C-alpha positions as CSV (number, residue, x, y, z in Angstrom):
1,X,26.7,-59.5,141.3
2,X,26.9,-62.5,139.0
3,X,27.3,-60.1,136.0
4,X,30.3,-58.3,137.4
5,X,33.7,-58.9,135.7
6,X,36.7,-58.9,137.9
7,X,40.2,-58.3,136.9
8,X,41.2,-61.9,137.8
9,X,38.6,-63.2,135.3
10,X,40.4,-61.4,132.2
11,X,42.9,-63.6,130.5
12,X,46.4,-61.8,130.3
13,X,46.6,-63.2,126.8
14,X,43.5,-61.2,125.8
15,X,44.9,-58.0,127.3
16,X,48.2,-58.7,125.3
17,X,46.2,-59.3,122.1
18,X,44.2,-56.1,122.6
19,X,47.4,-54.2,123.4
20,X,49.0,-55.5,120.3
21,X,46.0,-54.7,118.0
22,X,45.4,-51.3,119.4
23,X,48.7,-50.0,120.9
24,X,47.7,-46.3,120.8
25,X,44.7,-47.1,123.2
26,X,46.9,-48.3,125.9
27,X,50.0,-46.0,125.5
28,X,50.1,-42.9,123.3
29,X,53.3,-42.5,121.3
30,X,55.6,-39.6,121.7
31,X,54.3,-38.2,118.4
32,X,50.9,-38.5,119.6
33,X,51.7,-36.6,122.8
34,X,53.5,-33.8,120.8
35,X,50.5,-33.5,118.4
36,X,48.0,-33.1,121.2
37,X,50.3,-30.6,123.0
38,X,50.6,-28.7,119.7
39,X,46.9,-28.6,119.1
40,X,46.3,-27.4,122.8
41,X,48.9,-24.7,122.5
42,X,47.7,-23.7,119.1
43,X,44.1,-23.3,120.4
44,X,45.3,-21.3,123.4
45,X,47.4,-19.1,121.2
46,X,44.3,-18.5,118.9
47,X,42.2,-17.5,121.9
48,X,44.8,-15.1,122.9
49,X,45.0,-13.6,119.4
50,X,41.3,-13.3,119.3
51,X,41.2,-11.4,122.6
52,X,43.9,-9.0,121.2
53,X,42.1,-8.7,117.9
54,X,38.6,-7.8,119.3
55,X,40.0,-5.9,122.2
56,X,38.0,-7.9,124.9
57,X,39.1,-5.6,127.6
58,X,36.6,-3.0,126.3
59,X,33.9,-5.2,128.0
60,X,35.1,-4.1,131.4
61,X,35.5,-0.4,130.4
62,X,31.9,-0.3,129.0
63,X,30.2,-1.7,132.1
64,X,29.8,1.7,133.8
65,X,28.0,3.0,130.8
66,X,26.0,-0.3,130.7
67,X,24.7,0.2,134.2
68,X,23.7,3.8,133.4
69,X,21.6,2.4,130.5
70,X,20.1,-0.2,132.9
71,X,19.1,2.5,135.4
72,X,17.5,4.6,132.6
73,X,15.6,1.5,131.3
74,X,14.2,0.9,134.8
75,X,12.8,4.5,135.2
76,X,9.3,4.5,134.0
77,X,8.2,7.6,135.6
78,X,6.8,8.9,132.3
79,X,4.8,5.8,131.6
80,X,1.4,7.7,131.4
81,X,2.8,10.1,128.7
82,X,4.0,7.4,126.3
83,X,2.0,6.7,123.1
84,X,0.7,3.3,124.1
85,X,-1.7,3.1,121.1
86,X,1.2,3.4,118.6
87,X,3.2,0.8,120.4
88,X,0.5,-1.8,120.5
89,X,-0.5,-1.1,116.9
90,X,3.2,-1.7,115.9
91,X,3.1,-4.9,118.0
92,X,0.1,-6.3,116.2
93,X,1.7,-5.2,112.9
94,X,4.6,-7.4,113.7
95,X,2.5,-10.4,114.6
96,X,0.6,-9.9,111.4
97,X,3.8,-9.7,109.5
98,X,5.0,-12.9,110.9
99,X,1.6,-14.6,110.3
100,X,1.3,-13.6,106.7
101,X,4.8,-14.3,105.8
102,X,4.6,-17.9,107.4
103,X,1.3,-18.6,105.7
104,X,2.6,-17.5,102.3
105,X,5.7,-19.8,102.9
106,X,3.4,-22.8,103.8
107,X,1.5,-22.3,100.6
108,X,4.7,-22.4,98.5
109,X,6.3,-25.1,100.6
110,X,3.6,-27.7,100.5
111,X,4.0,-28.3,96.6
112,X,7.8,-27.8,96.7
113,X,7.9,-30.4,99.6
114,X,6.2,-33.0,97.4
115,X,8.4,-32.0,94.4
116,X,11.5,-32.4,96.6
117,X,10.6,-35.8,98.1
118,X,12.3,-38.9,96.9
119,X,9.1,-40.9,97.0
120,X,7.2,-38.6,94.9
121,X,9.7,-37.6,92.3
122,X,12.1,-40.2,91.6
123,X,14.3,-38.3,89.1
124,X,17.6,-37.6,90.9
125,X,18.5,-34.5,88.7
126,X,15.3,-32.8,89.1
127,X,15.3,-33.5,92.9
128,X,18.9,-32.2,93.2
129,X,18.1,-28.8,91.7
130,X,14.8,-28.6,93.7
131,X,16.7,-29.2,97.1
132,X,19.3,-26.6,95.9
133,X,16.4,-24.0,95.6
134,X,15.5,-24.9,99.2
135,X,19.0,-24.3,100.1
136,X,19.2,-21.0,98.4
137,X,16.1,-19.7,100.1
138,X,17.0,-20.8,103.6
139,X,20.8,-20.3,103.1
140,X,20.4,-16.4,103.6
141,X,19.1,-15.1,106.9
142,X,15.7,-13.4,107.1
143,X,17.6,-10.1,107.9
144,X,19.5,-10.3,104.6
145,X,16.4,-10.8,102.7
146,X,14.7,-7.9,104.5
147,X,17.6,-5.6,103.4
148,X,17.0,-6.7,99.8
149,X,13.3,-6.2,99.9
150,X,13.5,-2.8,101.7
151,X,15.7,-1.6,98.9
152,X,13.3,-3.1,96.4
153,X,9.9,-2.2,97.9
154,X,10.7,0.6,100.3
155,X,10.2,0.7,104.1
156,X,7.2,-1.1,105.6
157,X,5.8,-4.4,106.6
158,X,5.6,-5.8,103.0
159,X,9.4,-6.0,103.0
160,X,9.3,-8.0,106.1
161,X,6.5,-10.3,104.9
162,X,8.5,-11.1,101.8
163,X,11.7,-11.7,103.7
164,X,9.9,-14.2,106.1
165,X,8.2,-15.8,103.2
166,X,11.3,-16.4,101.1
167,X,13.6,-17.6,103.9
168,X,10.7,-19.8,105.5
169,X,9.7,-21.3,102.3
170,X,13.2,-23.0,102.0
171,X,13.1,-24.2,105.7
172,X,9.5,-25.5,105.6
173,X,10.0,-27.1,102.1
174,X,12.9,-29.1,103.4
175,X,11.0,-30.2,106.5
176,X,8.0,-31.1,104.5
177,X,10.0,-33.2,102.0
178,X,11.6,-35.0,104.8
179,X,8.3,-35.7,106.4
180,X,6.8,-36.9,103.2
181,X,9.7,-39.3,102.6
182,X,9.0,-41.0,105.9
183,X,5.4,-41.9,105.2
184,X,4.2,-45.4,104.7
185,X,4.2,-46.3,100.9
186,X,1.6,-49.1,101.4
187,X,-1.2,-46.5,101.8
188,X,-0.5,-44.9,98.4
189,X,0.1,-48.3,96.9
190,X,-3.4,-49.3,98.2
191,X,-4.9,-46.1,96.6
192,X,-3.3,-46.7,93.5
193,X,-4.5,-50.3,93.2
194,X,-8.1,-49.0,93.1
195,X,-7.2,-47.2,89.8
196,X,-6.8,-43.8,91.4
197,X,-4.4,-41.5,89.6
198,X,-1.2,-40.1,90.8
199,X,-2.6,-36.9,92.2
200,X,-5.4,-38.8,94.1
201,X,-2.7,-41.1,95.5
202,X,-0.8,-38.1,96.9
203,X,-4.1,-36.5,98.2
204,X,-5.5,-39.6,99.9
205,X,-2.4,-41.7,100.5
206,X,0.3,-39.3,101.7
207,X,-1.3,-36.1,102.7
208,X,-3.3,-37.5,105.6
209,X,-0.3,-39.1,107.1
210,X,1.8,-35.8,107.1
211,X,-0.8,-33.4,107.6
212,X,-0.5,-33.1,111.4
213,X,3.3,-32.8,111.0
214,X,2.9,-30.0,108.4
215,X,0.5,-28.1,110.6
216,X,2.6,-28.5,113.8
217,X,5.7,-27.3,111.8
218,X,3.7,-24.4,110.4
219,X,2.6,-23.4,114.0
220,X,6.1,-23.4,115.3
221,X,7.2,-21.2,112.3
222,X,4.5,-18.6,113.2
223,X,5.9,-18.7,116.9
224,X,9.6,-18.4,115.8
225,X,8.9,-15.8,113.1
226,X,7.0,-13.6,115.5
227,X,10.4,-13.1,117.1
228,X,12.2,-12.7,113.9
229,X,9.8,-10.2,112.7
230,X,10.9,-7.9,115.6
231,X,14.4,-8.0,114.3
232,X,13.4,-7.3,110.8
233,X,11.9,-4.0,112.0
234,X,15.3,-2.8,113.0
235,X,16.4,-2.6,109.2
236,X,13.2,-0.9,108.2
237,X,10.6,-3.7,107.7
238,X,8.2,-2.0,109.9
239,X,6.4,-3.3,113.0
240,X,7.6,-2.8,116.7
241,X,11.3,-3.4,115.8
242,X,11.2,0.0,113.9
243,X,9.8,1.7,117.0
244,X,12.5,0.0,119.2
245,X,15.1,1.3,116.8
246,X,13.9,4.8,117.0
247,X,13.8,4.8,120.8
248,X,17.3,3.5,121.0
249,X,18.5,6.1,118.6
250,X,17.2,9.1,120.6
251,X,18.4,7.4,124.0
252,X,14.8,6.9,125.2
253,X,15.8,3.8,127.1
254,X,12.8,3.8,129.4
255,X,10.4,3.3,126.3
256,X,12.8,0.8,124.8
257,X,12.6,-1.3,127.8
258,X,8.8,-1.0,127.7
259,X,8.9,-2.1,124.1
260,X,11.0,-5.1,125.1
261,X,8.6,-6.1,127.8
262,X,5.8,-5.8,125.3
263,X,7.6,-8.0,122.9
264,X,8.3,-10.7,125.6
265,X,4.7,-10.8,126.6
266,X,3.4,-11.2,123.1
267,X,6.0,-13.8,122.2
268,X,5.1,-15.7,125.3
269,X,1.4,-15.6,124.5
270,X,2.0,-17.0,120.9
271,X,4.5,-19.6,122.2
272,X,1.7,-20.9,124.6
273,X,-0.9,-20.9,122.0
274,X,1.4,-22.6,119.5
275,X,2.5,-25.2,121.9
276,X,-1.0,-26.1,123.1
277,X,-2.2,-26.5,119.5
278,X,0.8,-28.7,118.5
279,X,0.5,-30.9,121.5
280,X,-3.2,-31.4,120.6
281,X,-2.3,-32.2,117.0
282,X,0.2,-35.0,118.2
283,X,-2.2,-36.5,120.6
284,X,-0.5,-35.3,123.8
285,X,-2.5,-33.3,126.5
286,X,-1.2,-29.7,127.1
287,X,-0.6,-30.6,130.7
288,X,2.2,-33.1,129.8
289,X,4.6,-30.4,128.7
């Protein structure tokens, strides 16, 4: 091929010049080799230390008990006697908790997203503190927020809804602000040239551009939070997670497995619906996934 470079085509003077300019790229010095060996041995020693610290050999000693639990989870001989109505109601409660928490977060995140966008609020100090508010909300996991709200409001789905709302407000507000910053400024300038006010410029110049993105991100959050809401139930926030925790504590592994299957089916359905709606919003057919 005409574009192929052969070794005979390279001028030895160019090689010498490159070697003199970047000597470490051609031949590592003794110090460099010692540093690399030192880093490698240090990482190996750290892994050995972690193995000793966390007693990794317990993994192998716990395998027989794990197989016993797996066998119990696969035994559904008492399926007809389980309280299916209670479990389905708890699953619907979990989905409702995820939906309400996400929708509350969206309502709060939209105005916060505009306040945190550089194109909307040019003041750097105000924007700095607004962005730190986002970081504060999303910096703590939903599980931590759930523990706080369970202590404040008691057991039940209200604590889970508030935990999702607070944590997701920080995440969505940051995503919304970045989406707003990437909009075309010419549209808002065109709206403003007609004599429209600042709010009208945002409403008709920016919002139509980012609305599909905002809806798409909100749908993804519903999908993601439907999984997170299950975990929140383990700390007393209600829903199917609380029932799963109860079954595990009394060693009812067959019902625990049934609850896990119920969770997987529900999350799969929500995931499919969410993906289909998101694909339609961005103009791609669902079959293209």
